[in-house]
N, C-alpha and C positions, 0 to 999 in steps of 0.2 A: 672472101674465107676470113675466119676469125682467128685470134691468136691460137686458140685451141685447135682448129683445123688445118693446122699446118701440113705439108705433104708427108711428114713423116710418120703424122698420127691420124690424119683423115680415114684412111683405108681399116682402121680398128672399129668396127662398130659391134655391138651387142650382140648375140646369138639369138635369132629371131625366134625361137622358142623358149626365150627367158620368161619365167613366169613373173608376174606382177608382186607375188607375194615370196621371192627367192630372197635369200639372206642379202643384207646389204653391207656395204663397208662401212665400221664404225670405228672410233677412236678406240673403244676397247679391243676389237679387233687388230687393228694396226698395232696397239700396242703389246698383245702376245706376240705378233709375227716377230716384233723386235726382241722380245724375250728370246724368241727360238733362234735367231741370229747369233745370240750371245753365247750359244752350246761351243762354236768352235775356239772363238779367242779365249774364252774362259778356260776351258778343257786343256787349252794349250799354253797359252800365255801366264796363268797362275803355275805351271810346272816347270816350265822353261829354267827358271832362275836355280830350281832345285836340282838340276842334272847332276852337279858333282857329288852332293847327298845321296843321291839315287845311286849312283854307280857305287857307292862307298859300302851303303848299308847291302844292296842286293849282288856284291862282289860281281860287278859286271864291269866292261870296257867302256868307253866314251862312246864308242861305234854303237854297240849294243842299246845304249841308253839312247841315242839319236835315233835307233832303227824304231823306238816306240812313236817317235814324233812321223816317222814317215810311214809305218802302218796305220795310224790314225789318219792320216791324208788319203791313204790309198781307201782305206773302209769309207771316208766321207765320198770320195768319188764313187764309190760303187755304189753307197747307199741311195746317194741322189740317181744315179741312173736306174734301179730298182724302183724306189720309190715313187717318183712321178709317173710311170706307167702304171702300177697297181692302184694308186690314186686315182687314174684318169678311168679304171674298170671298176673299182670300188667304192670310191667317193674319197673324201679328204678327212673327216672328221675321225673314223675309226682307225686306220691305219696310222695317223698322227697320233694317236694316243697310243696304240701299240708301241711305236717309235720310241716315244719318251720314255715309257716304261723300261725299254730295253737298254736305253742310253743309262738309264738311273741305276740299275742292275750292274752295268759294266763298271760303273763309277765305282760302287762298293766294291767289287771285285779288287779294282786297282789299288784302292786306299788299303785292304786287306793282303794284296800280293806277297807270297813269300820268295819268289824267284823274279827275274827279269823276264823269261820265258812266259810267265803266267800273265804277267803286265803287257808284255807286247801282244799276246791274243787279246786280252781285254781291252786294250786300246784301240784293236782293230773293230772289234762290236763296238765300242763307244762311237766310234768314228760314222760306222757303217750307219746306227742306229740316229746320230746325229744328223747325220748326211739325208738320211731319210725323212727326218722329221724338217729338216730345213727346205727342202725343195717341196714338201707339201705347203709348208707356209709361203712360198712364196707362189706356187700354183692359186692357194686361195684367194692373194691379191689379183691375179692374172683372172681369175673368173668374175671376180666382182668390180674391176676398174677397168679403165679404157683411154686412149688418148691420152691428153698431157696429164688426165689426174692418174693414170699409171705411171708417169715418169715423175710426176712430183710424188706419189706415195711411195716408189721405192726409193729416192732418193733420200725421204725423210726416214724411212726404215735402215737407211746404210748410213745416214748421218747421226738419229738418235741410238742405232746399236753401235756406232763409234765408243760409245761410252765403254763397252766392254772391253776393249784392248787398250784404254787408257785405264780403267780399273785394274784388269788382270794383272799385269806385273807388277803393281803397287799393292795390290792385296795377297801377292805370291812374297813378295819381299817381307810383309809383315808376318805373313803365317812361318816364314823361314826364321823370323828375327826372333816371334813368341812361343812356336812350337814345332810342329814335326810337318815334312813334306806329305805326308800322308792325308793331312787335315785339309789340303788344297783337293784333294777328290772326295773326300766327305762333303765337302762345301759344293761340288760339283752335283754330287747327288741330290743333297738338300734342295739346290735349285731345279732338278728334274722333277719333284714333289710339286715345287711351287708352279714348275709350267703345266704340269698334268693340272693343277687345279686351274689355272688361267684358261686353258684349253675349254675344258669344260663349263667353264662359266662363259667364256666371251667369243668362242669360235664355232659358229654352226656349219652346219653342211651346207657348202657353197654350189656342189657339184650335183643336183637333183637325178635320177635313176633316169630320166629320158637325154640326157646330156653325155652319158658315160659311153665310153668305147668297149668294144668287147675285148675279155682277156686273152691270154694266151701268147705264145711266142710270135707266132705267125701275125697277128694284130699288133702285137708290139713294132715288128720289123716293119709291118707297112705303115704305123704311126711314125716311126724314126725314118722311113724313107720321104713320107711327106715333109717332115720338118726339116730334113738334111738336103731337101730338094730345093730349098728355098734359100736363094743366094743372099740375099737381105738378110736373112737369119745367121746364115754362117759368117757374113761379114762382122756382124756385130759380137757373135759368140767369139769369133779371134781377137776382137778389140777387147772384150774383158776379160779371156782367157790369159792371153800374152800380158796384160797389166797384172793380172793377179801373179804370174809366173816373178814378173820384176818385183813385187811386192814383198814374196817368199825369199827371192834372193836377199833382200833387206833382213826381214824375220831371221833367216839363218844363219846370217853372218855378222850382223852388225854388232853383237855381244864380243866378239872377237877383234873385230874394227876398233870398238870403244873403249873396250876394257884393255884386252891383251896387248894392243899396238899402241894405245893414248892414255891408260892407266886409271879410265873412269871407274869407281867404286860402283859395286851393285846396285846400290839404292840409287846413285846420280845416272847410271845407264836407265834404270826403271824410269825414273822421273823423265830423261830425255826420250825414251820410249812413247810414254804418255804423252809427251807433247807432242809428236808426232803424228800420234793417234787425235790428238785434238785438231791438227790442220787437217787432216783428212777428213773427220767430221765436218769441222766448217764448211769446207768445200764441199761437201753432198748437200748440205743444208742450203747453200748459196744458190747451189745448181737447181735445188726442190723450188726455191723461191721463184727463178727465172725460167721454170718451166712453163711455157706457152707462150713467154716474152722474148725468149730469145732460143734458136735452134738447138737441140739437144746435139746435133753433130757439131756446131761450133764449140760446143762447151767440151765435146770429148777432143776436139784438136788442140784446143788451148791446154788442155791435161797431157795429150800426147807432147806436145813441143816442149811443155815445162819438164816433163821425165825426163825427155831426150836430152836436153841441156843438163839436167842434173847428173845422168849418165855419163857424158863427155866430160864434165867438170870432175866428175869422180875419179874416171878413169886416167885423165892427165895428173891429178894429184897422188894418185897410187904410182904412175909409173915415173914421176919426175920430183916429186915433192915428199914421199914418204908418207902420204895419207894425212895431213895433219888435221888436228882436231878440228878445228872449226868450220875448215872444209867440208869434212866427214859430216859434221851435224847440220850444215846449211842444206847439203846435198838429199842427206835422208829427209829433211823435213820438207823441202821441195818436191822429192818423188812421192812420199806419202799424202800431201794434197795434191797432188795431180791423181793419185788413184781415186779420189772423192770424186772426180769428175769424169774418170775414165770406165771404172768399172759399175756402179750402178748405172749411169745412162748406157752403157754398151748393153748390159743386161736388160734394161728396162726396153729399148729398142729390139733386141733381141724377141723378147718375150712379146711385145706388139706384134711382130710379125707373123706369129702363129697363133692367134689366140684361140683356134679351135681344138689344138693339142697343146694346152697350156701344161699339164703334167709334163708329158715325154719332154716339151720344148725346155723346160724348166730343170727336168732330169739332165738332159743331154749338156747343156749350159752349165748346170753344176758339175758335173762330169767333169768336162774339158777343164773347167778351172780349179778343181782339187786336183786333178792329174797334174797340170802345170806346176801346182805348188810342191805336190811331194816328188816330182822330177826335177824341179829346179833347186829344191833346198839342199839335198846334199852335193849337186854339182858346185853350186855356188862356194862349198867348203873344200873342193878339191886341191886348192893352191895351200891348204893349212891355215894356221892361225895368226901367220904374219904379213898375209898381203891380200889387199882389196882388189887385186886385179880380176879376179874371174868375178867377183861379185859387180863390179863397175861394168864389165863386158855383157855381162847377163841383165843389167838394168837399160843398157842401150839397146841389146838387141829384143828386151820386150816392149819397149818404146817403139822401135821399129817397126815390129812385126805388127802391133795394135795399130800404128799409124796405114800399116799394108791392109788390114782388115776393114778400116775405114774407108781409104780412097778407091780400092782398088776390088776389094772382095764384097762390099757390100752394094756395088753397081753402079754404072754411071750416073744413075737417076740422083742417087745419094749423093755422089760429089756434085754433080750440077746444081742440086738445092744449096749444097754448102756454099757454092760460089754466089749462087742469086741471093741468099740470105745475107754474106759479106758484104755483098755490094749495095744492098739497102741500107744496111747498117753504117754505110761509110758515107 
């Protein structure tokens, strides 16, 4: 058995009816999918630093402004749930272009919004269309890659795509310093147009008609039952979804911990946020380099243990030491770096488990991740601006649930192979 034929990937074979003339995985295609993954972080991170200005200009409460973040996450979740099955039926390319156009229009509405209510609706549409586009982009990769290559490419996408969370808050801070918060939405709209051109140039149709599934609610439910009946798939979805929840507990409350509780300026906070995103990016790229050499499950477990340690340290600091700045910064960096090992690897193994239903599998996976993000974000802030206890508790819960997905739900075979791989490397 070669490095590429590890037990976790050997079962993933290309469809028997794949044509020799079918679209291939190219650098331009991967770069375009990376571009698509920038939708969520750019549409969120460029906008979050402007919450006080948005509230003042639109005569809205802080809760109403935060609701625009929640509706975006809800839209992302529902868009992925709908976009994957539709692309399984109608192909990838045309639904992808439609979604990017809708996202661009919604971004323009956000830039022109006269009220917080209009912005809330537009943010939902923006998230729905963005989620639709993201899930199709991931399905294109699953169509064309397999085995260790699939793990490697999805880690590269996560790693290079991590530039968006680095650039997003910094660009948002610059926009606020030089101009108006509405410009951030004009920037997202401009990126939408650029994405459209990139898809037209670099993304071929990766799902030929003979490999498409029939449409309709009944067929979607049938495909959903097949995917959800795969225990290994469920386990890895829990791995990635739980990690996503812990990540957004950080996203939703880190500004309060570092600024309100420890006095960092908005610019200093943006720099720290970017540094943490660098950690996640580097971890994902390292995982990509190790694909086929080190068992992917082993990398996931390393990330889970690191995230759990960060959560316990954060909770101890919040309960007994009033959350000192250096402790919070170190814990945040470790947590974010751990996500680079957990989320893309968990997602890759989930996709590899159901290659015949790439769109539906990606849709359910994305739905779970963004529901986790949208649910955890407001819960993390329930304690108010001056405590990190809820956030630290959610960090611990997310790491523990992710570990449960790997060790228990992914099945005895997955855990046994993890033990074997560990023994071989010792």
